[in-house]
N, C-alpha and C positions, 0 to 999 in steps of 0.2 A: 642695535638696541630696537626695541618694538617701538612705536609710538603710540598704543592703546593704553592708557592707565591700567595698574592692576585691578583696581575695582571695577572698571568700566565691561559693558557688553555689547556685542554687536547686535545689531538689530534681528540677524538673523537665526542669535542663540538667545533671544527673547521670544521668537515666535515659536520657536521649538520650547520654552518652557511653558509657553499659554497654550500651545498645544496638550501638551502632556497633562498639565491643570486641566485641561476642558477634561481631556481622555478618563482621567482618575475621576472626577466629578460624576460625571455618564454612567462610569461605571458603580458609582455609589447609588446614584440615582438608579439606575436599574435595580440595581444590588436591593436597594431599599423597598423600591417598588413591587418585588419579586416578593422579598417577605411580606409586604402590608397584602399580597396577591391570598400568599399561603398563608398566613397567620390571623386575617380579619377577614379579606372577601369571600373564601373560601375555609376558612377556616375549621370551622363545625364539619364541613364536607370530608375533611380530611383528619378531623378527629373522630369522626364516627367510622373512615376507613380502619383507622388503626387501631379502634375498636375494634375490627373487626380480626384482627390478627391476635386471638385470644385462644386460651386453655380449655377443650372441649373435655367433656367427662362421658365416657360410655359405660354402660352401669349393667353389670352382671347381677341381677336379682338373687341374693341367696335364697335358698332352700330352705321354705319353712320348716320347722318340727313337726313332727307328729304327734297327737294324741291320744295316747294307749288306753287299754283298761286294765285293768290289775294282772292279767295273765301276759300282758305283751302286743294283744292285739288290736290293732289300728281302728281307734274311733273315729277318726279326722287326720289323712293324709295327702298325698299329692300325684295328679296323676298328668300326663301330656294333652295336650289336645291341642287342636288347630283351632289357632284365636282369631278373628278378622278383627282389625281397630281402625280407627277413623283420627287421624291428626288435627283438630283446631285450629294449628298455626297455618297447617297446608288449604284449610278448607278455607277460611277466614279470606284469603288471597286473592279468592274467584268473585266473580261479577255476582254470579247469586250463591255466592256464603257455600258451595259443596251442596247443593240442591238437587242439583243433575245427578252427579255423582253417586249421592245417596240413594237417589230414586231408584239410579240403575241397579247399585247394591242390592237395595233389597229387592228386586227382582230376580235377581241371582239367587240370594239366600232364600227367596221365599218368606219374606216377610213383610209387612203393613209398611208404604216409606214415609206413613205420616209420624206412624211409630221411631223410624229409627233415626226420621230430621228430628223428630222429639227429644232422643236418648243422646243427643249430642248438645243438647243448652246447657249454660250453666246452672246449676242449683240457686237460687234465692230464695228470698221470702216470700215469694211473689209466685214463681215459679211450678206448676201441679208437675207432679211426678209423671212419665219418665221425666227425670233430667241428669247429669253428670256433676255429682256433688266432690269429686278430685279434682287434681292440679289442672287447667285447663293447658298444661303445657307437657300433661301425660298424655300418650294415645289413649283415644277412647273404647274399650273392646263391644264392639255389635252383636257378635256373639261368639259362644266358645263351641258350638255344635256344626263347625261348617265338615261339610263333605271334599274328599279327594276332588272330585270333579270341579266342584263352587272355587275352591281354593286355585285350582289348576287356571278356570276362567277367569280369575280377579289377578293373577299372575302374568297369565299371555297377552292379555288387554289390562295391560296398565294404566293406556293413557284415555282409557275410560273412566280409572278410577281414582284419578289424582288425590294422594293423601290417604288413600288406604292399603294396609297391611294386613300380609295373611303369616301368620306364621307359629309353629308349635310353640307352646307355652306352656309351663308347668302351672297347675292350675289346683286348687283346694279340690279335697272329695272327703264327703264326711259318707262312709264305707259302709254303716248299718250291719257290722257285723251280730248275726243268730237274730235278726229283723230290726234290732234295736236302734231306733231313729235316734234317741239322747239329744235333740234338739235345743232345750232349752237351757242345758247343762251346758254344751260344746260351745253355743253361741255361732256367730258369725263375720263374716270381713266384709268390708268394702275400703273402696280408696282413701289415703289420706288428702287432708285438704291442705290448703294454703296455709289456712291459720295456724293448724298442728304440724305445720313445718316448722313455721316462725318461733311457735311456743317452744317446739323442743331443738332449735337450733342449737342453742348452747349448753345441753345437757349433754349425760355419757351414752345416749342413742336416740341420736337426730334420726330426724325423717328424711329420706329421699322420693322423689316425685313417682318414683316405679313403685312404692312401699301399697302394701295393703296392711289395713289395720282391725285388730279386732274392736269387733263393737260390741258385744254382749257375751257371759258365759267366760268358760275357761279360755277361749282364744282372746277376750280382752283381759282378763285378769292376769294369764301368762304371757301376754302378746311380746312382753321384752325381750324372754328365753327363748320363745318360740318362733321370732323374729328374724334371730341371725342376724350379720352384718354383710351389706351387699359388696362386691366387689367390685371395683373404679381404676378405668384405666385414662389416666389424663394425656390429651395429645394438645401440641400448639399449632394451632392451624392459622390460614390468613383468610382474607374476607372470602376468598371462592373455595373453603374448605380442604385447602390443600396442604396435607400434614409438614410444617417445617420445624418441627424439633420432636426431639425423642418423646415415646409416652413413660409415665410412670405408671406401675400396675400394684394395685393391692388387692391379693384374691379372697373371694368372697368366703362366709364364712357361714356354714349352714348353720339355723337353728337348733336347740336342742332339744330333745322329745319329754314330753310329760308323762310321767307313768300318773294314772291316776286309781284311786281305789274302789271305781264303779267294773262292776262285772257285767257284760255286755248280754250274756247269758239272764241272768236276775234281772238284767234291765231289759230286755224284751218281754220277760213275764212280767213284771211292772206293769209296764205300760199295755198290755195285753190285758190284763184282768182288769186296772182301771177302766179301761176303756167298754172291756164287756159290762163293769160293774153299771157305769153308765147308761150303757141299753137297757141292763134288765129294769134298772132304776125307773124307765122313763113307761114302763109298763106299769107299772103299779100305780094305784088312785089314790089322791089327797082328796080325803073327804073334806076338811077344811077348806081348799079353795076348789074343791068340785071339777078338778079336773086329775090327768094326770102330771106327775113331777117329771119336773123338765129337765133336771139332772144335764145344766149347761154347762160346766166346769169342774173340776177335781184334781186332785194333785195326790199322790203318795211317796214318801221318803222309808227307805230301808237303810237301819244304819248299825254300825257293828257297837256294841253297846261298851264295848271295855276301851275303845277308842274315841268314838264319834265320827269314826270315817264311813262313809255315805258307800253304800254299796249299789245302790241305784236311784234315782231321782227321775218320777213320771210328772209330768203335767198335761194339763186336758182344756181345752182343744192344742193339737200341736201341729207343727209344719214339718215341710222338708227343709232343713239348712242349704241343700245341695241347689235351691232357687235362688241364690244369692251370687254363687257362683258365676263371674263374668261379668256380673253387672244383675237386677233381678228384674223383671218386666213390669210393665206397669199394669196391668193383669193379679201379677202374683203380688207386687206390693200392696194394692187395693184388698186383694185380699185376706192379707197378711195385716192389712191395719186398719178396716174399718168396722163396724159393731156388729153389723149383722155376722161377723165372723168369731165374734168376742176374744176377739185380740190376743191370739196365739203366739205371739211374740212372747207373752208374758209368760214368766215362771211360776207358775202358782205355788210352790211348793215353798218357795222363799219371798214371794211379792205377793201370797193371796192372804188378806187379812181377814179370819171373819170370828164371831162369838165361839168358843170351843164348847158352850155346852156343860153336860159329865164330865169330860174327861180331864175338867179343871178340877174335880173334886179332891184329886191325890193334892192338892195345893190346898184348897179349904179343908181336909181332914188334918194334915199338917200344920195348918193355922189354928184351928179348934184346939188340938193336943199342945200347940206351944204356949196355946193363951190358958190353959188350966183345964181344962176338960177332958179327963182320962179315954184311951182309946177304947178301953173295954166297959165302961160304963154305958147305963142303959138309958136311950134318949126319945120322947113321942116321935113317930113317926105316924101322924094323921095324914088324911088324906087331903088336906089343907091347912092353910095359914094364914091369918087374918090380921091385919093391919086396919085400923078404921074400916071402914066401907070396902078397902081392896081386900081381894081373896089372890092366894096365890097357892096354886094346886102343884100337886105330884104328877108326873108325868102317867097320862090317863086316871087318876085322880084315885090310885089306887093306896092305901094303908097298909102298914106293918105290924102296928102297935112299936114297944116299946123294943129298941134293939139299940146293937150298940155301933160306932161309929164305922167299924170293919162293914158289919151286915150294911149298914147306909150305904157304903160304896158298894159292897156286893150289889143287891137290890136297886141303887140308884135312887135313893129316897132323898129327895130335893127337900121335904120339910125338916127334917134334922138340920141338914143348913140353915135353913131360913129361920130357925129359931136361935142358935148360935151365935150366928152373924149380927141377929136383931140384938139380942142381948149386950154384943159387944160395943154395938154402936150406942146404946143407951150410956156402958158403962166407959165411953170414950167421950159422952154429952149430950149425946143426941145433935139436936140440931143446932144446938152452940157446945162447940167441941171444947176439951179442955186444952190447955196450954200445949204440954204434952202428950197427945193420945194416944194408946198404944197402938191401933191400927193393925191387928194381928194378921188381918186377911190380904191389907196391901203389903207389908213387909215381906211376909211370906212369897207373895206371884214374886218380888223384885229378888229375893234373896234364891230363887227358881230358876233366874235368868229372862223372864217375863219382863214386857216394856222396853227392850232393848235390844238391837242386834246381835245374833250369836256369832259372826263374825266367821261365817261361812266363808271360803274362797271363793265367792261370785260374786258382780258387781251387781247393787242396787235394791241388795234387800232390804227390807221394812222392818221396824222397829215392833208392829204390834202395838198394844196398849193397856198398861193398867190403869184405871180411872181412880186413881187417889184425889186427895184432895189438894192436891199441887195441881192435878190433870183439871180438874172443875174450875179451879180458880183462871187458869190460863185459859180454857174454854170460855169459861165466860165474859173473858174480857176481850177474847176476839170474836164473838158472837152478840155481845147483849145490843148494840146500836139496831142490829135486823130484828132482834125480837123481840125487843119494845117498843120498833116499826109496828111490825106486824102481827102481833100479839094480840088477842081479841077473847075478852073473857066467856061471851057468849057464842063466839064462833066455830068455823070447824076445827076438826082434833087437830090440826096442825095449827092452827093459829091461838087454841086453847092451850098445846104445849107451847109454842112460843111466848103466852102471857103469862103463863107460868116460869118457864126460864128467866124471863125479863125480872121477875119480882126474886124466884129464889135459885138462879142458874148457877149459882156461885157456890152453894152449901152442897153438901154432900146428905143429901136426905135418906129417909128409912128404909122407902122401896130399893133406892140407888144399891144399899148397902144388901139389903135381900137379894136382889135380883144377882148380885155381884158375887156371889156365895156360891153359886151354879153355875159359873160361867158364862152369863148373860148382860142386861146390860149395853153398858159401854164399853166392856171387854171384848180385847181383839188379841188372836194369836195367829201366828203361822204355822204350816204343818214342821216346818222344819224346827222351829220352840219345841214343840212339842214331843218329836220323836229324840230331842236333847234330852229332854224331863223323862221320858220312861225311861230310857239308855240308861240315865244316872241312878235311878231306884231299881234296874237290873244291876249294875257296878257294883253297887252298895254305897250308893253316894255322890258317885263322883262326876261334876260337869267339864263334859270337856268340849271344845271351842270344834264345833262340825267339820268336818275338810272333804275336800274331792283330791286337790293334788298331794300324791304319795311321794313322787321322787321329780327332780330334774336330770335327765340322763344326757352326756354328753350326744352330739351327733354322731360319734364312732362307735359308741356305746363302750368306750373305756374307764367310763368314771359315771358315777352318779350322786348325785346330793339327797339326801332323806329331806321330808315335811316330815318333820315328826310331830305327834300327837301334841298337843296343849292341852292342860287342864285349866279350868276356869274357875273353880272353887268347888265347896262342895254343899250339897242340899243341906236346907236348915232341919236335921232330924239328926237320931241318935241311932244307934243298930236296932235297938228295940223296936222304934218306931216303925224303922225303915222294914225289918223282917214281919210287923205287924198289918202294913199298905201290903207288901210282897205277898202276902198271906192271904189278903182281901182280893188282889186281885187276881190271882190262884184261884179262887170261890166263884169270880164274876164269869170265868170259862167252862168252871165243872156245874155250878149250881144257880148261877146271879143271869143277868143280864145277857150275856153271853153265849151262855149255854147250848143253849137248841141249835147253833154256829157249829160247834164244836166239839159236838156227838163223835165217840169212837177217838177223840183224838189221843195218843199215847201219854198222858201226864204224866207218868212216873218217869218216862225215857227220856221225854220232851217236855218238861212243866210249862204250860203256857198262862201267860199272865195276859191282861184284857182290860179295857175299861170302854163302855158305847157311850157316844154322844150322843144328842140329837137337839141342837141351839137352835131355835126360835129368832127367826128374823124379819124386822116390823116391813112390810109389802113384799114379803116373797114366802116360796115355803120352805120350810124345817132343812138346815143344813146336816146332813150326815157325817159324823165323827166316827172313828173305830183306831184307838191307840192301844198297843201291844209289846207285850217284847216275850223274849225266851232266855237264857243264860249269856245267849252268844249275839242276839238281833234283838233290834226295836224298829217296828213298823207302825207308821202311823198313815192313816187313809183319810181322804175330805172330799165330799161330794157337795158341790154347792144347790141346794133346791132339791136333795137326792132322797130324803124322808129319814129314816131311822139309821140308827148307828150299826146296828144290830142288821139292820134289814136288807139295807144300799150297800154299806162296806164292809160289813164283817166277812163274807162267805169270799170276797176277793182274795182278803187279808190272810183268810187261811191258804186257797191256793197258792200265793205267793210261798208261803213257809213249808208248802207239802213241794214243793218244788226245788227248792233251797236244801231240804232237810231229804227229798225222796221217801215220802209218803204217798201211799194211795189213800182213797176215800177213806177208808177201813183204819186207816193209823197204822199199816204195814209199812214195816221201811226195805229198800231197798238201796245199799249206798251207790249200786252203780248207774243210779238214776237222778244222785244228787249232786245240786249242782254246787253247793257251797256249804258242806254242813258244816262247818267250823270256819272263822274268818282267816282269810290270807293272812300269813304274819312276815313273808317273803316277796321279793322282788320279783319280777319275770327272771327267768335264766337270761343271760349271752350265748349266741353263736359264737362260733370258735374265729369267727370273722372279726367279730366286735359287736355286732350288730345286736340288736333284742331279737330273741326268738319271738317268731309270730308277725314281725313284720316281712 
């Protein structure tokens, strides 16, 4: 038997146990230290490295859809160009933030170095153009007109151009078929901003950093349909950019095509004739201001009478929408936005507001009849109409004796409307109106669709103005402090007006009602509104919502969704009154104020109806208006500071009709030369491969 107790241990065994404990403790201590080092001491470093093992996205931009005219001819499509771009991410890593590389690049491209350097700055409230208003992580285009030699030099000497790429890229092209610019209708694109990306993140149409977004015109209205959906391939990569996981791809989906009601041939004629009319107007002498007419801007609308679809819409001054493609230059941006250029980005057909003058008399005639004044009764047309010491005159102070409302429309007699409007103002209580005044003239204007937006499928339309009692009150509340501060009873003209407005600015005064009856005073309309009004008279009284988009066609051309015309209501006139006004407007073109411009017109074959307007504007020359229609179309033209309606705008409107109907100056028709003798009723034909014919 052993002499060692069962519970005892020899010193040797105890030493071994102690050593084992020391080893285990050391291992635990080492492991704990290592964990502390990894998680605490260098935790952030390894976290950052782990984050670098992430999913990278390779974006394949979607091909943006085309915008087509009514025959399928591209007004806007895409073309491949060599684009040189700079990466802000790479440039910002350099000590000089890429200044040297951009300077050398400018030398290769033949550009001004400072312009190139400025062009990659990020835009903010304090940064002047040029600057980059897109995402800072998106390549910034320097030029889209690089030559093959320039691209080769950049690629062969990549070490001189860090952060610079030169790649073939699909860019927007505004084709200008038949010479039609169509700039304000089409609009333009620019890069998406970070704010837009954030706001659209959870929508059904989110943006990618590579997206170009419609900023105006049809490009903006139909941006979602045109943009399509970019393709994305996702890869899992490590911090060195090596792929460590299989990629998943979503194929790009090209955008849809938008077929419009614009006819590029008619559009080209409308642009040309508007421009020629303005040039011709500047040759005329204004005896009131003792200088030639300035004719500084204008617009024209050609509309289908039975649908409200716009066949042509031109605004002048205009611009080349291709200036925005690939990034606009500082010089071009300045020319588009400074006062000297008179703001060509404005679409004056929907954003230009002016007093309508006598083309408003179709509204006043309707109001008078609805208020109880028979259309064919006789009313005095003296050369002037007096209220106290104030005298309101006819144009050129001509009188016509006792005439009907129809004759007053034909010869544009102001005093007939002055007297009726004055009687109605007094009947409604004058300066102290009844609790429920009739307000026929104001109510009728609203029923004609004035004082509100037409709803055309273009952004930033303005509503015009019907200066009724409510508007007077609202305007007074907004301006009374300034009027009462600046008004002087015996001061300058402006100070006297302010003094009077301070005392009575919230009241509908007698002179307000009289001026309003002939489309003067505070009344404002747009060309698109008046084109819609005259189209409604032409079609029997139906107001349509003006539109340009006609259909959305899938990229492969196999399906189309029509954008149907929409009715907005009826004019406040019965069939008898409509026919009476229709007859009076026909007389305007044959024996009235527009007859001298429509001599030889084939009135029996293509009945012409017209109304001239010459609107006075405080501090400016008169605004020329010409409103017209046939059975098929209405055309309205206006020229700011252009003179009379028949003098400045009338000839141009006639030439547009002649081109559409194939007429010569003597009224002889040749249908083989007619651009659009009747409205197009079908969509463009499809080719056998599913594409739209004409693309």
